[in-house]
Every structure is written in structure tokens, then in C-alpha cells.
C-alpha positions as CSV (number, residue, x, y, z in Angstrom):
1,X,72.6,102.4,90.4
2,X,70.4,103.4,93.7
3,X,71.2,102.5,97.2
4,X,69.9,105.1,99.8
5,X,71.7,103.5,102.9
6,X,74.6,103.9,101.4
7,X,74.3,107.4,100.0
8,X,73.8,107.8,104.2
9,X,77.0,105.9,105.3
10,X,78.6,108.1,102.5
11,X,77.3,111.1,103.7
12,X,79.0,110.4,107.2
13,X,82.3,109.2,105.7
14,X,84.9,112.4,104.8
15,X,86.1,111.6,100.9
16,X,83.7,108.8,100.1
17,X,83.9,109.3,96.8
18,X,87.4,108.8,96.7
19,X,87.3,105.5,98.6
20,X,84.6,104.1,96.3
21,X,80.9,104.8,97.8
22,X,80.0,107.1,95.1
23,X,79.6,106.2,91.5
24,X,80.5,108.7,89.0
25,X,78.1,110.0,86.9
26,X,79.4,108.6,83.6
27,X,80.4,105.2,84.7
28,X,79.2,101.9,83.2
29,X,77.6,100.0,85.6
30,X,77.4,96.3,86.2
31,X,75.2,94.0,88.7
32,X,77.1,92.4,90.8
33,X,76.4,89.1,90.1
34,X,77.8,89.4,86.6
35,X,81.3,89.2,88.7
36,X,80.2,85.6,89.3
37,X,80.3,84.8,85.6
38,X,83.3,83.4,84.4
39,X,82.7,84.5,80.8
40,X,82.3,87.6,81.6
41,X,85.7,87.8,83.8
42,X,87.1,85.7,81.0
43,X,86.0,88.4,78.4
44,X,87.5,91.6,80.8
45,X,90.7,89.8,80.4
46,X,90.6,88.2,76.8
47,X,93.5,90.8,75.5
48,X,95.7,90.1,78.2
49,X,99.2,88.3,77.1
50,X,99.2,86.3,80.8
51,X,96.0,85.3,81.8
52,X,97.3,84.6,85.3
53,X,98.7,87.6,85.7
54,X,95.6,89.9,84.2
55,X,93.4,87.5,86.5
56,X,95.2,88.3,89.6
57,X,95.9,92.6,89.0
58,X,92.3,92.8,87.8
59,X,91.2,91.1,91.3
60,X,93.4,93.5,92.9
61,X,91.3,96.8,91.5
62,X,88.1,94.6,92.0
63,X,88.3,93.5,95.6
64,X,89.0,96.4,96.7
65,X,86.1,98.3,95.4
66,X,83.9,95.2,96.3
67,X,84.1,95.2,99.9
68,X,84.1,99.0,100.6
69,X,80.1,99.2,100.8
70,X,79.9,96.6,103.9
71,X,82.9,97.2,105.7
72,X,81.7,101.4,105.3
73,X,78.6,100.5,106.7
74,X,79.9,97.8,109.9
75,X,82.6,100.9,110.6
76,X,79.3,103.4,110.6
77,X,77.1,101.4,112.2
78,X,74.5,101.4,109.2
79,X,74.8,98.1,107.6
80,X,75.3,97.5,104.1
81,X,74.0,94.1,102.3
82,X,77.3,92.4,101.2
83,X,76.0,90.0,98.8
84,X,76.0,90.0,94.9
85,X,72.1,90.6,94.0
86,X,72.2,94.1,96.0
87,X,75.6,95.1,94.5
88,X,76.7,96.9,91.6
89,X,80.1,98.2,90.4
90,X,80.8,101.1,88.8
91,X,83.7,100.8,86.0
92,X,85.2,104.1,84.2
93,X,87.6,103.2,81.1
94,X,87.4,99.6,82.0
95,X,88.4,100.5,85.8
96,X,86.1,99.4,88.9
97,X,86.1,102.4,90.6
98,X,83.0,102.2,93.1
99,X,80.3,99.7,94.3
100,X,76.8,100.4,95.6
101,X,74.7,98.3,97.8
102,X,70.9,98.8,97.5
103,X,69.9,97.1,100.8
104,X,70.8,96.9,104.5
105,X,73.6,94.1,105.5
106,X,72.6,91.1,107.1
107,X,75.0,88.4,108.3
108,X,78.0,90.0,107.2
109,X,80.4,87.1,107.5
110,X,78.2,84.5,105.2
111,X,77.5,87.5,102.8
112,X,80.8,88.2,102.5
113,X,81.6,84.7,102.3
114,X,79.2,83.5,99.5
115,X,80.3,86.7,97.3
116,X,83.7,86.6,97.2
117,X,84.1,82.9,97.1
118,X,81.7,83.1,93.8
119,X,83.8,85.7,92.5
120,X,86.8,84.4,93.2
121,X,86.2,81.2,91.4
122,X,85.3,83.0,88.4
123,X,88.3,85.2,88.3
124,X,91.0,81.9,89.2
125,X,88.5,80.1,86.3
126,X,89.4,83.3,83.4
127,X,93.0,83.6,84.7
128,X,93.2,79.3,84.7
129,X,95.1,79.3,88.1
130,X,94.5,78.6,91.8
131,X,92.1,80.0,94.1
132,X,94.0,80.8,97.2
133,X,96.5,83.8,96.2
134,X,93.1,85.5,94.9
135,X,91.3,84.9,98.7
136,X,94.8,86.3,100.4
137,X,94.1,89.6,97.7
138,X,90.9,89.4,99.5
139,X,92.2,89.6,102.8
140,X,94.7,92.4,102.0
141,X,91.8,94.6,100.4
142,X,89.6,93.9,103.5
143,X,92.8,95.2,105.4
144,X,93.5,97.9,103.1
145,X,89.9,99.6,102.7
146,X,89.2,99.2,107.0
147,X,92.4,101.3,107.1
148,X,91.7,103.9,104.3
149,X,87.5,104.6,106.3
150,X,89.3,104.2,109.5
151,X,91.9,107.7,108.3
152,X,89.1,108.5,107.1
153,X,87.2,109.5,109.8
154,X,90.2,109.9,112.2
155,X,89.4,106.1,114.2
156,X,92.7,104.0,112.2
157,X,92.5,101.5,116.0
158,X,88.6,101.0,115.9
159,X,88.6,100.4,112.2
160,X,91.9,98.3,112.1
161,X,90.5,96.2,115.2
162,X,87.5,95.5,113.0
163,X,89.7,93.7,110.6
164,X,89.9,90.3,112.7
165,X,86.3,90.1,113.3
166,X,85.8,89.9,109.5
167,X,88.3,87.4,108.8
168,X,86.5,85.9,111.6
169,X,83.6,85.9,110.8
170,X,84.3,84.9,106.9
171,X,86.6,82.6,107.9
172,X,88.9,80.1,105.5
173,X,90.8,80.1,103.2
174,X,90.5,83.8,103.7
175,X,93.4,84.5,105.8
176,X,93.1,86.4,108.8
177,X,94.1,90.7,108.0
178,X,97.3,91.5,109.4
179,X,99.0,95.0,110.5
180,X,102.2,96.8,111.3
181,X,102.7,99.6,113.2
182,X,106.2,101.4,111.7
183,X,107.1,105.0,112.9
184,X,104.0,105.6,114.2
185,X,101.9,104.7,111.4
186,X,99.6,101.9,110.7
187,X,99.9,99.7,107.5
188,X,98.7,96.5,106.2
189,X,100.9,93.2,106.4
190,X,100.3,91.9,103.2
191,X,99.5,88.5,102.5
192,X,99.7,88.2,98.6
193,X,101.5,90.2,95.9
194,X,99.0,91.7,93.3
195,X,101.8,90.8,90.3
196,X,101.9,94.7,89.0
197,X,105.4,93.9,89.2
198,X,105.0,91.7,85.8
199,X,103.3,94.1,84.1
200,X,105.6,96.2,81.5
201,X,106.8,98.7,83.6
202,X,105.5,97.5,86.9
203,X,107.6,97.3,89.9
204,X,107.4,95.9,93.7
205,X,104.6,97.5,95.8
206,X,105.9,99.4,99.1
207,X,104.6,97.2,101.4
208,X,104.9,93.6,98.7
209,X,105.8,89.9,100.7
210,X,108.2,90.0,98.3
211,X,110.6,92.3,99.7
212,X,113.1,91.4,102.4
213,X,111.4,92.5,105.6
214,X,114.1,94.9,106.5
215,X,114.1,96.7,103.2
216,X,110.0,96.5,103.7
217,X,109.9,98.3,107.0
218,X,113.1,101.3,105.7
219,X,110.5,102.1,103.0
220,X,107.5,101.9,105.3
221,X,109.4,104.1,107.6
222,X,110.1,106.1,104.4
223,X,106.1,106.4,103.5
224,X,105.2,107.2,107.2
225,X,107.5,110.3,107.8
226,X,106.2,111.5,104.9
227,X,102.3,110.4,106.2
């Protein structure tokens, strides 16, 4: 798993390891192209009682990691490739924890659209579900990671302003990434539900679109006060 260009990006990003830009030394590494294999994906979900829920939760974690290198490169002005052939994903205990791009970037919108399309198709097939909910999760991952990266570098407005540009460059069926400001803090205005609530012991996320708007805002205000 090599990525000198990404190492340079990570060096400029406080908390890079926690953001998924540095692969743990003991992690299992999977080439990005494997993620577009529906059979490989189905093997990851084989023990789940509900394939749709398992696939959605899987994609929620995986998409967050997968989009991080190109978004971090965009933010710091050192483009990193979003092509699956240039990406590797690190897993710890079966959970995706980092992604590394081994090449400089090209056309971010086209490359990200191609990669997301390929992986979403495989996840949808493995989970026996429609693709559209997975695209909604992808846009939330783009929004969430740009927000996290912006917080890391201390420039949330600039980072989150890039979300609209990325969304437009990728184009439909990716929904436009959105944010909401509550009590002086910025949060992703979610387009998706990760379905973790349907896992044993699961609960609705604070920002889940399933919550009534007034309840969601009240919870976000509590979160903002604790930041």
C-alpha cells in the first residue's frame, strides 16, 4: 500500500490517522477494484440476517473511507486519484478504517462518479436493494468528510463550500451535499439513513432524517453546545 502523494497530504492534515488517511500497520489491505465485485461484497455480508440492512451499514462505513483521499487532496491543493485502480482500503477487524491513493488526481468528478457507480452497483446487488439509497449515503459521506477535514485544518467554511462543487462535478444520481448551521456549529443535513437503528441495540443518529425536524434541531443544539 504505497502513496507518497497521500503521505504529503496527510502531513498537512492534523489528525490524519483518525480521519482515515493513514493505514494502520497491522491492517488487512484490499485493492479498490475488489470493492466493485458483488460476489466479494456478498461474502462480507453473508452472516447478516437482513442483507439490505447489512449492505447499507457496510456502505455507510466504506463510503466514508473511500472518498477521503480525493477530498483531502482537493482541500489542501494536492489532488489525489479517486479511481478504484489507484485506491487501496485498509480493514481492521473487518471494518474499513483508511484508504490510500497511490496516484495524483485527474478529473475528480468523473473519477469519483465512476468509482462510486461501480461500488454502489456491487453493494446494491449483494444487498438485493435499490441503488438510490446508497447514492444518498455517498453524498452524506462527501459532506461529512469535508466537514471533518475542514474542522481539522480550521477552515470549515472553505471545506464545506467544496461540497457543492464536488456534488456538481459528480452529477446525478448523487444528491447535492447539504449543511445546516445550528447554534454556531455546522452539521451535515443528511439525505440518508444509515439503518444502524435496525441493528440489535441500534438507535437513530442525532442528525437522522427520520427524526422530526424540531427534535433533530434540539439534539443538534445540544451537540453544538458540547463542541
